[in-house]
C-alpha positions in Angstrom: -37.3 26.1 -12.5 -36.1 27.4 -9.1 -33.5 26.0 -6.8 -36.0 24.4 -4.4 -37.4 22.3 -7.2 -33.9 21.1 -8.1 -32.6 20.3 -4.6 -31.8 16.6 -4.4 -32.7 15.8 -8.0 -30.1 17.5 -10.1 -27.5 15.9 -12.4 -24.9 16.9 -9.9 -26.8 15.0 -7.2 -27.0 12.0 -9.4 -23.2 12.1 -9.9 -22.5 12.4 -6.2 -25.0 9.6 -5.5 -23.0 7.3 -7.7 -19.8 8.2 -5.9 -21.4 7.8 -2.5 -22.8 4.4 -3.5 -19.3 3.2 -4.4 -17.7 4.2 -1.1 -16.4 7.7 -1.9 -16.7 9.6 1.3 -14.2 12.5 0.7 -13.4 14.9 -2.1 -10.5 17.2 -2.5 -10.9 20.5 -4.2 -10.1 24.1 -4.9 -13.5 25.8 -5.6 -14.3 27.3 -8.9 -17.2 28.9 -10.6 -17.4 26.3 -13.3 -18.6 23.6 -10.8 -20.9 25.6 -8.6 -23.6 23.1 -9.3 -21.5 20.3 -7.8 -20.5 22.4 -4.8 -24.2 23.2 -4.2 -25.2 19.5 -4.4 -22.4 18.6 -1.9 -24.4 20.4 0.7 -27.0 17.6 0.5 -24.3 14.9 1.0 -23.0 15.6 4.6 -21.5 12.1 4.6 -19.0 13.2 2.0 -16.2 15.2 3.6 -15.1 18.2 1.6 -11.4 19.1 1.9 -10.6 22.6 0.8 -7.1 22.9 -0.5 -4.8 25.8 -1.3 -3.6 24.6 -4.7 -4.9 22.1 -7.2 -1.6 20.2 -7.2 -1.9 19.7 -3.4 -5.5 18.6 -3.8 -4.5 16.2 -6.6 -1.7 14.6 -4.5 -4.2 14.2 -1.6 -6.6 12.4 -4.0 -3.7 10.2 -5.2 -2.8 9.2 -1.6 -6.5 8.5 -0.8 -6.8 6.3 -3.9 -3.7 4.4 -3.0 -4.6 3.8 0.6 -8.2 2.6 -0.1 -8.2 1.3 -3.7 -11.4 3.3 -4.1 -10.9 6.2 -6.5 -9.6 9.4 -4.9 -11.8 12.2 -6.1 -10.5 15.6 -7.1 -12.7 18.5 -8.2 -11.1 21.5 -10.1 -12.2 24.4 -12.2 -11.5 24.6 -15.9 -8.4 25.9 -17.5 -5.9 27.0 -14.8 -7.4 24.7 -12.2 -7.1 21.6 -14.4 -3.6 22.7 -15.5 -2.4 22.9 -11.9 -3.9 19.5 -11.2 -2.2 17.8 -14.2 0.6 16.5 -11.9 -2.1 14.3 -10.2 -3.0 12.7 -13.4 0.6 12.0 -14.2 1.3 10.6 -10.7 -1.8 8.4 -10.7 -0.9 7.0 -14.2 2.7 6.2 -13.2 1.9 4.9 -9.7 -1.2 2.9 -10.9 -3.6 4.7 -8.5 -7.4 4.9 -9.0 -8.3 8.6 -9.4 -11.2 10.6 -10.8 -10.7 14.2 -11.6 -13.9 16.1 -12.2 -13.3 19.3 -14.2 -15.9 22.1 -14.4 -16.1 23.1 -18.0 -17.5 26.1 -20.0 -21.2 26.0 -21.0 -21.8 23.3 -23.6 -23.0 25.8 -26.2 -19.5 27.4 -26.2 -17.5 24.2 -26.5 -14.7 24.2 -29.1 -14.9 27.9 -29.7 -11.8 28.7 -27.7 -13.9 30.4 -25.1 -12.5 31.8 -21.8 -10.4 29.2 -20.1 -11.5 26.4 -22.5 -9.3 23.4 -23.0 -10.0 20.2 -24.9 -9.2 17.8 -22.1 -9.2 14.7 -24.3 -6.2 16.2 -26.1 -4.6 17.5 -22.9 -4.9 14.3 -20.9 -5.4 11.7 -23.5 -1.9 10.2 -23.2 -1.8 9.9 -19.4 -5.4 9.3 -18.4 -7.2 5.9 -18.8 -10.3 7.7 -20.1 -11.4 11.3 -20.7 -15.1 12.0 -21.1 -16.8 15.3 -21.6 -20.5 14.9 -20.8 -22.9 17.2 -22.5 -26.2 15.6 -21.6 -27.2 15.9 -17.9 -29.1 12.6 -18.1 -25.8 10.8 -18.9 -23.7 12.3 -16.1 -24.4 9.6 -13.5 -23.7 6.8 -16.1 -20.4 8.5 -17.0 -19.5 8.6 -13.4 -20.3 4.9 -12.9 -18.1 4.1 -15.9 -15.3 6.3 -14.6 -15.2 4.3 -11.3 -15.1 1.0 -13.2 -12.3 2.1 -15.5 -10.2 3.7 -12.7 -10.3 0.6 -10.7 -10.1 -2.2 -13.3 -7.0 -3.9 -14.6 -4.1 -1.6 -13.9 -5.7 1.2 -11.8 -5.3 4.7 -13.0 -6.7 8.2 -13.5 -10.0 9.2 -15.3 -11.0 12.7 -16.2 -14.7 13.6 -16.2 -15.4 17.0 -17.8 -18.7 18.5 -16.8 -20.0 21.8 -18.4 -21.3 24.2 -15.9 -24.8 24.3 -17.4 -25.5 20.6 -17.3 -25.0 20.2 -13.5 -28.3 21.5 -12.2 -31.1 20.2 -14.6 -33.4 17.7 -12.9 -32.7 14.0 -13.7 -33.6 10.6 -12.4 -31.5 9.5 -9.4 -30.3 6.0 -10.1 -28.8 3.4 -7.9 -26.0 1.6 -9.7 -23.7 -0.6 -7.7 -20.7 -2.3 -9.4 -20.0 -5.8 -8.2 -16.4 -6.9 -7.7 -15.1 -9.3 -10.4 -15.1 -12.9 -9.7 -11.6 -14.4 -9.2 -9.8 -15.7 -12.3 -7.9 -18.8 -11.3 -5.6 -21.2 -13.1 -6.9 -24.6 -14.2 -6.1 -27.2 -11.6 -3.6 -29.0 -13.8 -1.9 -25.7 -14.6 -1.8 -24.8 -10.9 -0.1 -28.1 -10.1 2.4 -27.7 -12.9 3.3 -24.2 -11.7 3.6 -25.4 -8.1 5.9 -28.1 -9.2 8.1 -25.6 -11.1 8.3 -23.5 -7.9 9.1 -26.6 -5.9 11.9 -27.8 -8.3 13.5 -24.4 -9.0 17.1 -24.3 -7.6 17.2 -20.4 -7.3 13.7 -19.0 -7.4 13.0 -15.3 -6.8 9.8 -13.4 -6.2 9.5 -9.8 -7.4 6.6 -8.3 -5.6 5.0 -5.1 -6.7 2.4 -2.4 -5.9 -0.7 -4.4 -6.8 -0.2 -6.3 -3.5 -0.7 -3.0 -1.6 -4.3 -3.9 -0.8 -6.3 -5.9 1.7 -4.7 -9.3 2.3 -1.8 -8.8 -0.1 1.0 -8.6 2.4 -0.3 -11.5 4.4 -0.7 -13.8 1.4 2.8 -12.8 0.1 4.4 -13.9 3.4 2.5 -17.2 3.4 3.3 -17.8 -0.3 7.0 -17.1 0.1 7.3 -19.3 3.2 5.3 -22.2 1.6 7.7 -22.3 -1.4 10.7 -21.0 0.5 11.2 -18.4 -2.1 13.2 -15.2 -1.5 11.4 -11.9 -2.0 12.7 -8.8 -3.7 10.5 -5.7 -3.7 9.7 -3.5 -6.7 10.6 0.2 -6.8 9.5 2.0 -3.7 7.4 -0.8 -2.3 9.5 -1.3 0.8 6.5 -1.9 3.1 5.1 -4.9 1.4 7.3 -7.5 3.2 9.1 -7.5 6.6 12.7 -6.7 6.2 13.8 -8.9 9.1 12.3 -11.9 7.5 14.9 -14.5 6.5 13.4 -14.6 3.0 13.7 -10.8 2.4 16.2 -10.3 -0.4 16.1 -6.5 -0.8 14.5 -4.1 -3.2 15.0 -2.9 -6.8 15.6 0.8 -6.9 17.7 3.6 -8.4 21.1 2.7 -7.1 21.5 -1.0 -6.5 25.1 -2.2 -6.6 26.1 -4.1 -9.6 27.1 -7.2 -7.6 23.6 -7.4 -6.1 21.9 -7.3 -9.5 24.3 -9.9 -10.8 23.2 -12.1 -7.9 19.5 -11.6 -8.6 20.2 -12.5 -12.2 21.5 -15.9 -11.2 17.9 -16.9 -10.4 16.5 -19.7 -12.6 12.9 -18.7 -11.9 11.4 -15.2 -11.5 7.9 -14.9 -10.2 6.7 -11.3 -10.8 3.6 -10.7 -8.7 1.6 -7.5 -9.0 4.5 -5.5 -10.5 4.5 -3.6 -13.8 8.1 -4.6 -14.4 8.8 -1.0 -15.1 12.2 0.5 -16.1 13.5 1.1 -12.6 12.4 -2.2 -11.1 14.0 -4.0 -14.1 17.2 -1.8 -13.9 16.6 -0.2 -17.3 15.1 -3.4 -18.7 18.3 -5.4 -18.0 17.0 -7.6 -15.2 15.5 -9.8 -16.4 17.0 -9.6 -19.8 14.8 -7.8 -22.4 12.8 -8.9 -24.2 13.4 -12.7 -23.7 14.5 -13.4 -20.1 17.2 -16.1 -19.7 15.2 -17.4 -16.7 11.7 -18.9 -16.6 9.4 -15.9 -16.0 6.0 -16.0 -14.3 4.2 -12.6 -14.6 0.9 -12.2 -12.8 -1.1 -9.0 -13.1 -4.8 -8.4 -13.7 -4.3 -6.5 -17.0 -3.4 -7.9 -20.4 -1.8 -4.6 -21.4 0.8 -5.1 -18.6 1.5 -8.8 -18.8 3.9 -9.3 -21.7 4.2 -5.6 -22.4 8.0 -5.6 -22.1 9.1 -9.2 -21.3 8.0 -12.5 -22.8 6.8 -14.6 -19.9 6.8 -18.4 -19.9 3.7 -18.1 -17.7 1.8 -14.9 -18.6 -1.1 -14.9 -16.1 -3.7 -12.1 -16.4 -5.3 -12.4 -12.9 -5.2 -11.0 -9.4 -1.9 -12.1 -8.0 -3.4 -12.4 -4.5 -5.9 -14.9 -5.8 -3.2 -16.8 -7.7 -0.9 -17.0 -4.7 -3.8 -18.3 -2.6 -4.5 -21.0 -5.1 -0.9 -22.1 -5.2 -0.7 -22.1 -1.4 -3.5 -24.7 -1.4 -1.5 -26.9 -3.8 0.9 -27.8 -0.9 3.8 -29.1 -3.0 6.0 -29.9 0.0 9.1 -27.9 -0.9 12.4 -29.2 0.4 15.2 -26.9 1.3 18.1 -28.2 -0.7 21.7 -27.2 0.0 21.7 -25.1 -3.2 18.6 -23.3 -2.2 20.0 -22.5 1.2 23.2 -21.2 -0.4 21.2 -19.1 -2.8 19.2 -17.5 0.1 22.3 -16.9 2.1 24.0 -15.1 -0.9 21.0 -12.9 -1.3 20.9 -12.1 2.4 24.6 -11.1 2.5 24.2 -8.7 -0.5 21.1 -7.2 1.2 23.0 -6.8 4.5 26.0 -5.1 2.9 23.8 -2.7 0.9 21.5 -1.8 3.8 24.2 -1.3 6.4 24.1 2.2 7.9 27.0 4.5 6.9 29.7 5.4 9.3 28.9 8.6 11.2 30.9 11.6 9.9 30.9 15.3 10.7 30.4 17.9 8.0 31.0 21.6 8.2 27.8 22.6 6.5 25.3 20.6 8.6 24.1 17.2 9.7 24.1 14.2 7.4 20.4 13.4 7.0 21.1 9.7 7.2 21.8 10.3 10.9 18.3 11.7 11.2 16.8 8.7 9.5 18.7 6.3 11.6 17.5 8.0 14.8 13.9 7.8 13.5 14.2 4.1 12.6 15.6 3.3 16.1 12.5 4.8 17.7 9.9 3.7 15.1 6.8 2.1 16.4 5.0 -0.7 14.5 2.0 1.6 13.7 4.0 4.4 12.1 3.1 5.7 8.7 6.1 7.1 6.8 5.3 9.7 4.1 8.1 10.8 1.8 8.4 13.5 -0.7 10.8 13.2 -3.6 14.5 14.0 -3.2 17.9 12.9 -2.1 16.9 13.2 1.6 14.7 10.2 1.2 17.4 7.9 -0.1 18.5 6.6 3.3 14.9 5.5 4.0 14.8 3.3 0.9 18.2 1.9 1.4 18.5 1.5 5.2 15.1 1.5 6.9 14.0 -2.0 8.0 10.3 -1.9 7.5 8.1 -4.1 9.7 4.5 -4.3 8.8 2.0 -2.9 9.8 4.3 0.1 9.2 3.3 1.9 6.0 5.2 3.8 3.4 3.7 6.4 1.1 6.1 7.7 -1.5 5.7 8.9 -5.1 6.9 6.3 -7.6 6.8 9.0 -10.3 9.3 11.1 -8.3 7.0 14.1 -8.1 8.1 16.8 -5.7 5.3 18.1 -3.5 3.7 14.7 -2.7 4.8 14.4 0.9 2.7 16.9 2.8 -0.6 16.1 1.0 0.0 12.4 1.5 0.7 12.8 5.2 -2.5 14.8 5.7 -4.5 12.0 4.0 -2.8 9.3 6.0 -3.6 11.1 9.2 -7.2 11.5 8.2 -7.6 7.9 7.1 -5.6 6.4 10.1 -6.2 8.9 12.9 -4.9 6.5 15.6 -1.5 6.1 13.9 1.5 8.6 14.1 2.4 10.0 10.7 6.0 11.0 10.0 6.4 13.3 7.0 9.9 13.8 5.5 10.4 16.7 3.3 13.3 18.5 1.5 13.4 22.2 1.5 12.4 22.3 -2.2 9.5 20.0 -1.6 8.2 22.0 1.4 7.8 25.1 -0.8 5.8 23.2 -3.4 2.9 22.1 -1.3 3.8 23.0 2.3 0.9 25.4 2.5 -1.5 22.5 2.7 -0.2 21.6 6.2 -2.5 24.3 7.6 -5.1 21.4 7.4 -3.1 19.6 10.1 -3.7 22.5 12.4 -7.3 22.9 11.3 -8.2 19.2 12.0 -5.6 18.5 14.7 -3.9 15.8 12.8 -0.9 13.9 14.5 1.8 14.5 12.0 5.5 15.1 12.6 6.9 17.2 9.7 10.7 16.9 9.3 12.2 19.4 6.8 15.8 18.7 5.6 17.2 22.2 4.7 20.4 22.1 2.7 19.6 25.2 0.6 19.7 23.2 -2.6 17.8 21.1 -5.1 20.3 18.4 -4.0 19.2 15.6 -6.4 19.9 17.7 -9.4 23.1 19.1 -7.8 24.4 15.6 -7.5 23.8 15.0 -11.2 25.6 18.3 -12.0 28.5 17.3 -9.9 28.8 14.0 -11.7 28.4 15.3 -15.2 29.5 19.0 -14.9 31.8 19.2 -11.8 31.9 22.7 -10.2 29.1 24.1 -12.4 26.0 24.6 -10.3 23.7 27.1 -12.0 20.0 26.7 -11.0 20.2 24.4 -8.0 20.9 26.7 -5.1 18.1 27.9 -2.9 17.6 31.0 -0.8 15.1 29.6 1.8 12.6 31.3 4.1 12.4 30.7 7.8 10.7 27.3 7.8 10.0 27.3 11.5 8.3 30.7 11.2 6.3 29.4 8.2 5.1 26.3 10.1 4.2 28.4 13.1 2.3 30.7 10.7 0.3 27.6 9.6 -0.6 26.9 13.2 2.0 24.2 13.8 4.6 24.4 16.6 8.1 23.9 15.3 11.8 24.0 16.2 15.0 24.2 14.2 18.0 22.0 15.1 21.6 21.9 14.0 23.0 18.8 15.7 22.0 15.2 16.1 21.7 15.5 19.9 19.3 18.5 19.5 17.3 16.6 16.9 17.0 13.5 19.1 16.1 15.6 22.2 13.3 17.3 20.2 12.1 14.1 18.6 12.0 12.3 22.0 10.0 15.2 23.5 7.4 15.0 20.7 7.1 11.2 20.7 6.9 11.0 24.5 4.1 13.6 24.5 2.2 11.6 21.8 2.6 8.4 23.8 1.5 9.9 27.1 -1.6 11.6 25.6 -2.4 9.8 22.3 -5.8 11.6 22.0 -4.2 15.0 22.4 -1.6 14.6 19.7 -0.9 17.7 17.7 1.3 18.2 14.6 4.8 19.4 15.1 7.6 20.5 12.7 11.4 20.1 13.0 13.7 21.9 10.6 17.0 20.1 10.3 19.9 22.1 8.8 21.5 19.3 6.8 24.7 18.8 4.9 24.8 19.2 1.1 28.4 17.9 1.1 27.3 14.6 2.6 25.0 14.0 -0.4 27.5 14.8 -3.1 29.7 12.2 -4.8 33.3 12.1 -3.6 35.5 14.7 -5.1 37.6 13.5 -8.0 41.3 13.8 -7.5 43.9 14.2 -10.3 
């Protein structure tokens, strides 16, 4: 059977048709000979954008960012063995961050399976603990059905990653081309009497507190959260790295739960008599090591709403364990209209939370350091100039801490940051944000270590003329680990110093104009020049890079004195 007979009717076409019918319009890949059939079939789907990447980890992070922004699975295609191994970070990230993702792995011919053939891996063993589902398809007639199931699993309940393994010799046989469209699930709501009881509990609580999590990062989630909090006059604290879910200048904003909350703030949160956990996994960081609320039986009444029975009740015994979409449940409770009255105790509770948030979020006093600029000064200058449509993409590292602590997010500003703490996320996420939201400026903050993990992907910004401002904090160190060394093993710093390349030259080599700065005044002058140019000619925005020589000393804990 020749190629002309197969064109448009192969198993690979059937797989891509299922993806296309479910809204997938872009795939991220590093090409490999083990999925040549899929690459060939992509030629017949011009509506699906193909993003060629330089490394599978970069491609995987792009697929993660795409899945998070759209709540449609980000799709990653990699070759067997080395390709899949490089992309493993994407599976781990999608699992930890609850992101819908499908990784399609080209596999060895089916006749050679389980013979330890060249580059063979048993992916059910490799990814079984971190993927929601791993399926190796050996029948070409079943490939489309497996893809349809992969979409459903990746997006249902707690979203997550699916691995679809496709031997190279099942991609081109001719098969039927189905049309299978999944329908969204109907909303699961409380019984009316239960909704009224819960509304009354919210009304009567003296110190209620909402903990809002990542499941609300979807259409309508932010708006309903604001309306729900206002209707019940309930303060809102945000789960780990979900700072853009609620406006920080809102009088009901109580702060966030992160890696370094002061003890006094957590003690204040713990005085709540009702905790309403909406769309959060109640993971270890959000719960401060499973100490807020108290594990496993909270001292407060706990309402936990998440659309996955494996999440609700996993760690904490909730008085109201509700397996449902929290957006739907909030909408139902808003309609109950309980007529909440602001008592003196409630007002005092809200004021106490506000004071703790203000103290923690206050910008540090400016100081000079001999080894460079404190990066918090850079973040402060950015925040002062931030427009409502900015998208902030962070990589992992100490440089990002001032954003989480001090930046006052105001929707529709967006934050894309890795909950899993994976270095290398920032540049790929920024590229996806710029492609998905081409009219919005994207600011990408990177450490010097992060830049060198996936920075090569920024060539895509030059190729597609994406409006991204890359800001690289260069302190010649893996600073997050250096901080831990200094705390636990003072003065012993093996393995955390970096000898860095010329970042400006690198960015220019990738086709992006760039400049290095040493002082705050130079940074602000460069920043203002870029932002002014973007504002004056929004349709001519080009990527730009700024390398900031930053202080390591400013990040380290104060020296211990005898």
